[in-house]
VOSEKE-519902 format. One line per 3 residues: number of its first residue (from 0); their letters; for each residue x, y, z of N, C-alpha, C, O. Coordinates in steps of 0.05 Angstrom, whole numbers, padded with zeros to 5 digits. Each point is the difference from the previous one (the first is absolute). Example, Ala and Ser with C-alpha at 12.3 -4.5 7.8 and 13.67 -1.06 7.14 Angstrom:
! residues 2
0 = as = 00264 -00114 00156 -00018 00024 00000 00018 00024 00000 00021 00000 00013 | -00028 00021 -00027 00016 00024 00001 -00015 00022 00014 00010 00022 00004
This chain:
! residues 178
0 = mnn = 00124 01035 -01431 -00014 -00024 -00009 -00028 00000 00012 -00003 00006 00023 | -00016 -00014 -00039 -00027 -00003 00009 -00003 -00025 00017 00007 -00022 -00010 | -00015 00024 00035 -00003 -00023 00017 -00026 -00015 -00004 -00005 -00021 00013
3 = eln = -00013 00031 -00029 -00025 -00013 -00005 00005 -00023 -00019 00011 00003 -00022 | -00019 -00027 00030 00005 -00024 -00016 -00025 -00006 -00017 -00021 -00006 00011 | 00025 00007 -00037 -00021 -00006 -00019 00007 -00026 -00013 00024 -00006 -00003
6 = mpl = -00043 -00009 -00006 00006 -00023 -00017 -00026 -00009 -00012 -00021 -00001 00014 | 00021 -00007 -00039 -00024 -00011 -00012 -00006 -00027 00012 00019 -00016 00004 | -00044 00010 00001 -00008 -00026 00010 -00008 -00018 -00023 -00003 00008 -00022
9 = lgd = 00001 -00034 00029 -00008 -00019 -00021 -00026 00008 -00012 -00020 00006 00014 | 00019 -00006 -00041 -00024 00008 -00014 -00002 00029 -00006 -00017 00008 -00016 | 00034 00009 00028 00000 00028 -00005 00014 00006 -00027 00016 -00016 -00009
12 = pfp = -00024 00037 -00004 00015 00009 -00024 00028 00007 00008 00005 00013 00020 | 00015 -00021 -00036 00027 00009 00005 00001 00030 -00005 -00011 00010 -00020 | 00023 00006 00038 00000 00029 -00003 00012 00009 -00026 00021 -00009 -00008
15 = emk = -00034 00028 -00005 00010 00012 -00024 00025 00017 00007 00000 00016 00018 | 00021 -00020 -00034 00024 00016 00004 00017 00000 -00025 00002 -00020 -00015 | 00010 00043 00010 00018 00003 -00023 00028 -00002 00013 00007 00016 00017
18 = vkt = 00009 -00036 -00026 00026 -00005 00012 00023 00001 -00020 -00003 -00007 -00023 | 00026 00016 00033 00025 00001 -00015 00013 -00027 00003 00004 -00010 00023 | 00004 -00003 -00045 00013 -00026 00001 00025 -00001 -00017 00006 00019 -00015
21 = thg = 00007 -00041 00016 00024 -00005 -00017 -00009 -00003 -00029 00017 -00001 -00018 | -00043 -00002 00012 -00010 -00002 -00027 -00016 00025 -00008 -00016 -00001 -00019 | 00019 00023 00034 -00015 00024 -00005 -00024 00002 00018 -00002 -00014 00020
24 = min = -00016 00033 -00026 -00023 00004 00016 -00021 -00022 -00005 -00004 -00009 -00022 | -00008 00000 00044 -00021 -00021 -00001 -00024 00009 00016 00004 00012 00022 | -00028 -00017 -00031 -00024 00004 00015 -00009 -00026 00012 -00006 -00019 -00015
27 = lpg = 00005 00018 00041 -00010 -00024 00014 -00028 00006 00010 -00004 00022 00011 | -00014 -00040 -00013 00001 -00025 -00015 -00007 00002 -00029 00000 -00020 -00015 | -00006 00045 00005 -00011 00004 -00027 00016 -00013 -00022 -00012 -00011 -00019
30 = dyk = 00039 00013 00019 00015 -00011 -00022 00000 -00031 00000 00009 -00012 -00020 | -00020 00000 00041 -00002 -00029 00001 -00028 -00010 -00002 -00006 -00023 00006 | -00013 00041 -00014 -00028 -00008 -00002 -00002 -00025 -00018 00012 00000 -00022
33 = gkw = -00027 -00019 00031 -00004 -00025 -00015 00022 -00020 00005 -00001 -00022 -00011 | 00020 00028 00028 00022 -00019 00007 00003 -00002 00030 -00007 00019 00015 | 00017 -00041 -00006 00008 -00003 00027 00027 00013 00004 00016 00000 -00019
36 = fvl = -00010 00011 00042 00027 00009 00006 00006 -00005 00029 -00017 00001 00018 | 00043 -00005 -00013 00010 -00003 00027 00018 00024 00005 00021 00004 -00014 | -00028 00013 00033 00017 00022 00009 00014 -00009 00025 -00014 -00008 00020
39 = fsh = 00040 00008 -00019 00015 -00008 00024 00019 00022 00007 00014 00011 -00017 | -00012 -00006 00043 00018 00021 00010 00024 -00012 00014 -00001 -00023 00010 | 00022 00038 -00010 00024 -00008 00014 00011 00023 00016 -00005 00023 -00008
42 = pad = 00019 -00028 00030 00010 00022 00017 00021 00018 -00014 -00002 00025 00003 | 00021 -00036 -00017 00022 00016 -00011 00015 -00014 -00021 00004 -00025 00001 | 00005 00040 -00021 00018 -00011 -00021 00027 -00008 00012 00008 00011 00021
45 = ftp = 00006 -00028 -00035 00027 -00008 00008 00002 -00014 00027 00022 00000 00012 | -00043 -00012 -00003 00001 -00015 00025 -00002 -00030 -00006 -00012 -00007 -00021 | 00024 -00011 00037 00001 -00028 -00007 -00027 -00014 -00004 -00003 -00013 -00020
48 = vct = -00015 00016 00038 -00026 -00013 -00002 -00016 00011 -00024 -00011 -00016 -00016 | 00011 00042 00013 -00014 00012 -00023 00011 -00009 -00027 -00015 -00005 -00018 | 00041 00003 00017 00013 -00009 -00025 -00008 -00029 -00006 -00007 -00006 -00023
51 = tef = 00009 -00012 00042 -00008 -00028 -00006 -00029 -00002 -00007 -00008 -00016 -00017 | -00009 00033 00029 -00029 00000 -00007 -00004 00009 -00029 -00015 -00012 -00015 | 00028 00034 00008 -00003 00010 -00028 00009 -00021 -00020 -00013 -00004 -00020
54 = vsf = 00035 -00009 00025 00010 -00021 -00018 -00021 -00022 -00001 -00005 -00011 -00022 | -00006 00003 00045 -00019 -00021 00000 -00026 00008 -00014 -00011 -00016 -00015 | 00001 00040 00019 -00023 00009 -00016 00006 -00001 -00030 -00017 -00009 -00015
57 = qrh = 00041 00018 00007 00007 -00001 -00028 00000 -00028 -00011 -00009 -00006 -00022 | 00020 -00012 00038 00002 -00028 -00008 -00028 -00014 -00002 -00003 -00021 -00012 | -00017 00033 00025 -00027 -00010 -00001 -00018 00015 -00020 -00023 -00005 -00003
60 = tqq = 00036 00024 -00012 -00016 00017 -00018 -00015 -00016 -00021 -00023 00006 -00006 | 00035 -00027 -00004 -00014 -00017 -00020 -00025 -00012 00011 -00021 -00001 -00013 | 00022 -00008 00038 -00024 -00012 00013 -00022 00021 00003 -00023 -00005 -00006
63 = fde = 00031 00029 00014 -00020 00022 00002 -00011 00007 -00027 -00024 00005 -00003 | 00042 -00004 -00017 -00009 00007 -00028 -00021 -00021 -00009 -00020 00007 -00013 | 00026 -00033 00018 -00019 -00021 -00008 -00027 00003 00013 -00020 -00009 -00011
66 = lgc = 00020 00022 00034 -00026 00005 00015 -00013 00026 -00009 -00021 00008 00010 | 00034 00006 -00029 -00010 00027 -00008 00003 00020 00022 -00017 00018 00002 | 00038 -00020 00014 00004 00017 00023 00026 00015 -00003 00021 -00012 -00005
69 = klv = -00021 00038 00008 00023 00017 -00001 00012 00005 00027 -00015 00000 00020 | 00041 00005 -00019 00014 00006 00025 00007 00030 00001 00007 00011 -00021 | -00009 00001 00045 00008 00028 00004 00013 00001 00027 -00012 -00007 00020
72 = gls = 00038 00016 -00019 00014 00003 00025 -00004 00029 00010 -00008 00017 -00015 | 00015 -00012 00041 -00004 00027 00011 00017 00003 00025 00002 -00018 00017 | 00010 00041 -00014 00012 00009 00026 00001 00031 -00001 -00008 00012 -00020
75 = vdq = 00016 -00001 00042 00002 00030 00001 00027 00010 -00010 00006 00024 00001 | 00011 -00042 -00012 00025 00009 -00012 -00007 00014 -00026 -00021 -00004 -00012 | 00039 00021 00003 -00004 00015 -00025 00005 -00017 -00025 00013 -00021 00002
78 = vfs = -00024 00030 -00024 00003 -00016 -00025 00029 -00005 -00007 00007 -00022 -00008 | 00011 00043 00011 00028 -00004 -00007 00012 -00022 00017 00017 -00015 -00010 | -00025 00012 00035 00010 -00022 00018 -00010 -00027 -00011 00015 -00019 -00001
81 = hik = -00041 00018 -00006 -00011 -00025 -00011 00015 -00008 -00025 00007 -00023 -00003 | -00001 00042 -00015 00014 -00006 -00025 00028 -00010 00006 00008 -00020 -00012 | 00006 00033 00030 00028 -00009 00006 -00001 -00028 00013 00017 -00017 -00006
84 = wie = -00037 00012 00023 -00002 -00026 00013 -00006 -00022 -00020 00011 -00022 00001 | -00030 00028 -00020 -00006 -00019 -00021 00024 -00006 -00017 00005 -00023 -00007 | 00011 00043 00000 00025 -00004 -00015 00019 -00017 00016 00013 -00018 -00011
87 = wie = -00011 00023 00037 00018 -00015 00018 -00009 -00030 00001 00017 -00018 -00001 | -00043 00013 00003 -00010 -00027 00001 00008 -00015 -00026 00008 -00023 00001 | -00012 00037 -00024 00007 -00013 -00025 00030 -00006 -00002 00008 -00021 -00009
90 = eki = 00008 00041 00017 00029 -00003 -00001 00011 -00021 00019 00016 -00017 -00008 | -00025 00017 00033 00011 -00018 00020 -00014 -00027 00002 00013 -00020 00006 | -00039 00019 -00012 -00015 -00025 00003 -00007 -00012 -00027 -00004 -00025 -00002
93 = gdk = 00002 00042 -00019 -00006 -00010 -00026 -00030 -00001 -00007 -00007 -00011 -00021 | -00010 00022 00038 -00028 00000 -00006 -00009 00029 -00008 00007 00019 00014 | -00021 -00017 -00037 -00009 00026 -00009 -00029 00004 00011 -00018 -00015 -00007
96 = itf = 00014 00035 00023 -00026 00006 00011 -00017 00013 -00022 00008 00022 -00010 | -00031 -00034 00003 -00015 00010 -00022 -00026 00014 00008 -00013 00012 -00017 | 00005 -00013 00042 -00024 00013 00009 00006 00028 00011 00022 00005 00008
99 = pvv = -00042 00013 -00009 00004 00027 00010 00003 00000 00030 -00011 -00016 00015 | 00027 00036 -00005 00003 00004 00029 -00008 00029 00006 00011 00019 -00011 | -00031 -00016 00028 -00011 00026 00007 00018 00014 00020 00009 -00012 00020
102 = aan = -00005 00038 -00025 00014 00017 00020 -00022 00015 00014 -00010 00020 -00009 | 00002 -00031 00032 -00023 00011 00015 00009 00022 00019 00021 -00002 00013 | -00036 00023 -00012 00004 00020 00021 -00016 -00009 00025 -00015 -00019 -00001
105 = dsi = 00018 00034 00023 -00015 -00007 00024 -00030 00000 -00004 -00014 -00017 00012 | 00004 00035 -00028 -00029 00002 -00005 -00010 -00026 -00014 -00020 -00011 00008 | 00034 00002 -00028 -00007 -00024 -00015 00002 -00024 00019 -00018 -00017 00001
108 = ask = 00040 00014 00013 00004 -00022 00018 -00021 -00001 00022 -00009 -00021 00008 | 00002 00045 00002 -00021 00001 00021 -00027 -00008 -00010 -00016 -00011 00015 | 00010 00017 -00041 -00026 -00006 -00012 -00006 -00030 00001 -00024 -00007 00001
111 = igl = 00045 -00009 -00001 -00005 -00029 00000 00012 -00014 00025 00005 -00024 00000 | 00000 00040 00021 00008 -00011 00026 00027 -00011 00001 00005 -00020 00014 | 00014 00031 -00028 00027 -00011 -00001 00020 00013 00020 00022 -00010 00004
114 = lhp = -00031 00032 00009 00018 00013 00020 -00013 -00005 00027 -00020 00011 00007 | 00034 -00028 00008 -00010 -00007 00027 00016 00016 00020 00025 -00003 00001 | -00037 00019 00016 00014 00018 00019 00021 -00014 00016 00021 00012 00006
117 = gkg = -00025 -00037 00002 00020 -00014 00017 00022 -00013 -00016 00018 -00012 00012 | -00017 00016 -00038 00020 -00014 -00017 00018 00020 -00015 00014 -00008 -00018 | -00013 00033 00026 00018 00019 -00012 -00012 00012 -00025 -00024 00000 -00004
120 = tnt = 00042 00011 -00014 -00009 00015 -00023 -00001 -00017 -00026 -00009 00009 -00020 | 00020 -00034 00021 -00001 -00017 -00023 -00028 -00013 -00003 -00014 -00003 00020 | 00008 -00005 -00044 -00025 -00014 -00004 00002 -00028 00012 00022 -00012 -00001
123 = vra = -00044 00001 00011 00000 -00028 00009 -00002 -00018 -00024 -00006 00010 -00022 | 00011 -00035 00025 -00004 -00019 -00021 -00030 -00006 -00002 -00012 -00008 00020 | 00000 00011 -00043 -00028 -00006 -00004 -00004 -00011 -00028 00016 00004 -00018
126 = vfv = -00038 -00019 00016 -00008 -00010 -00026 -00030 00006 -00003 -00016 -00006 00017 | 00009 00018 -00040 -00028 00005 -00007 -00005 -00015 -00026 00013 00004 -00020 | -00033 -00021 00020 -00009 -00013 -00024 -00026 00015 -00008 -00019 00001 00015
129 = vdp = 00019 00010 -00040 -00022 00016 -00009 -00011 -00013 -00025 00015 -00008 -00018 | -00042 00005 00017 -00013 -00014 -00022 -00004 00018 -00024 00005 00024 00001 | -00015 -00035 -00023 -00004 00016 -00025 -00020 00023 00003 00000 00019 -00016
132 = ngl = -00016 -00019 00037 -00019 00022 00006 00012 00021 00018 -00013 00019 00008 | 00039 -00022 -00001 00013 00019 00018 -00007 -00003 00029 00005 00018 00016 | -00015 -00042 -00008 -00007 -00005 00027 00022 -00015 00015 00013 -00018 -00012
135 = vrl = -00008 00025 00036 00020 -00013 00017 -00011 -00027 00008 -00021 -00002 00013 | 00036 -00019 -00020 -00010 -00027 00006 00017 -00014 00021 -00010 -00019 00013 | 00035 00028 -00009 00017 -00012 00021 00019 00021 00009 00011 00015 -00016
138 = viy = -00006 -00014 00042 00020 00017 00012 00016 -00016 00020 -00011 -00013 00017 | 00037 00014 -00020 00018 -00013 00019 00021 00020 00009 00013 00013 -00017 | -00010 -00010 00043 00021 00017 00011 00021 -00017 00014 -00007 -00020 00013
141 = ypq = 00032 00027 -00017 00022 -00015 00012 00017 00020 00016 00002 00023 -00007 | 00011 -00032 00028 00019 00017 00014 00024 00005 -00019 00006 -00017 -00017 | 00008 00039 00021 00023 00006 -00018 00021 -00021 00001 00016 -00003 -00019
144 = eig = -00014 -00012 00041 00022 -00018 00004 -00001 -00026 -00015 00020 -00014 -00003 | -00044 00007 -00008 -00002 -00026 -00014 -00010 00004 -00029 -00014 00019 -00006 | 00022 -00038 -00010 -00008 00001 -00028 -00026 -00015 -00006 -00011 -00013 00018
147 = rnm = 00003 00014 -00043 -00026 -00013 -00008 00005 -00026 -00015 00022 -00005 -00010 | -00042 -00011 00010 00000 -00025 -00015 -00015 00004 -00027 -00024 00003 00000 | 00039 -00002 -00022 -00012 00006 -00026 -00019 -00022 -00009 -00020 00006 -00012
150 = dei = 00026 -00031 00019 -00018 -00022 -00007 -00028 00005 00012 -00020 -00007 -00012 | 00019 00017 00037 -00025 00005 00013 -00015 00023 -00014 -00025 -00001 -00002 | 00039 00021 -00008 -00013 00022 -00014 -00011 -00010 -00026 -00023 00007 -00008
153 = vrs = 00038 -00023 -00007 -00010 -00012 -00025 -00024 -00017 00006 -00021 00001 -00014 | 00022 -00018 00035 -00022 -00017 00008 -00025 00016 00006 -00022 -00007 -00007 | 00026 00030 00021 -00023 00017 00007 -00014 00011 -00024 -00024 00001 -00001
156 = vka = 00040 00009 -00019 -00012 00010 -00024 -00015 -00022 -00015 -00023 00005 -00009 | 00035 -00029 00007 -00014 -00022 -00013 -00026 -00006 00014 -00021 -00004 -00013 | 00022 00003 00040 -00024 -00006 00016 -00022 00020 -00004 -00024 -00007 -00003
159 = lkl = 00031 00033 00003 -00020 00021 -00004 -00012 -00002 -00028 -00025 00003 -00003 | 00041 -00007 -00017 -00010 -00003 -00027 -00019 -00024 -00003 -00021 00002 -00012 | 00029 -00024 00024 -00016 -00025 -00001 -00027 00005 00014 -00021 -00008 -00009
162 = sde = 00023 00021 00032 -00024 00006 00016 -00020 00017 -00017 -00024 -00005 -00001 | 00035 00025 -00013 -00017 00017 -00017 -00012 -00016 -00023 -00023 00003 -00006 | 00039 -00020 -00006 -00010 -00016 -00023 -00022 -00019 00009 -00020 -00003 -00013
165 = rrl = 00024 -00009 00036 -00020 -00019 00011 -00026 00015 00008 -00022 -00010 -00004 | 00025 00033 00015 -00023 00016 00008 -00017 00007 -00025 -00024 00001 00001 | 00038 00005 -00023 -00014 00006 -00025 -00014 -00025 -00011 -00022 00002 -00012
168 = qyp = 00035 -00025 00015 -00012 -00025 -00010 -00023 -00010 00017 -00020 -00010 -00010 | 00023 00014 00036 -00019 -00011 00020 -00009 00022 00019 00007 -00002 00024 | -00021 00022 -00034 -00009 00021 00018 -00018 -00011 00022 -00017 -00017 -00004
171 = qtg = 00021 00028 00028 -00017 -00008 00022 -00027 00013 -00003 -00002 00024 -00005 | -00019 -00039 00010 -00027 00011 -00002 -00013 00001 00027 -00023 00010 00002 | 00036 -00018 00018 -00011 00000 00027 00019 -00012 00019 00023 -00007 -00007
174 = prm = -00032 00002 00032 00018 -00012 00019 00008 -00028 -00008 -00017 -00015 -00011 | 00041 00007 00016 00010 -00026 -00006 -00010 -00020 00021 00000 00006 00024 | -00008 -00029 -00033 -00008 -00021 00019 00022 -00021 00000 00010 -00007 -00021
177 = s = -00002 -00001 00045 00021 -00021 00002 -00012 -00027 00000 00015 -00020 00002
């Protein structure tokens, strides 16, 4: 495993990568040009916290769709594991996962800072919000032991979009006076 920790910073272009997913090959961020997307990683398939998070992301899909924002999951598990897990979620919980799940290798996971040397070989929990221009607008890292709040992620996308809309309506022409 590469111990060098890389990660895109706020405002950086999301790294170009061709990834294998449960929906076939996807080019990130190219296939989402002109759209917002949320890429979220999880440590491992078939684990309790990851399962509840995936179900919660799925249950919030309509809210993300209304914002023009696509969801993409990711871990270092293989595609066949993702597919079996998605089938298990639908069979046992009744929710059909409709977003693609990336099967990342160590190289892909390292490119976006998902392998932390002190946390083993699983990907850490992370959220990347990427804008229509392919720029990273928000990054949140979580320890593997805790789950995410989907309402906060929806709120963050709404806030970023509103901020962009307001900036276009009221561009700053100089320093603000209070």
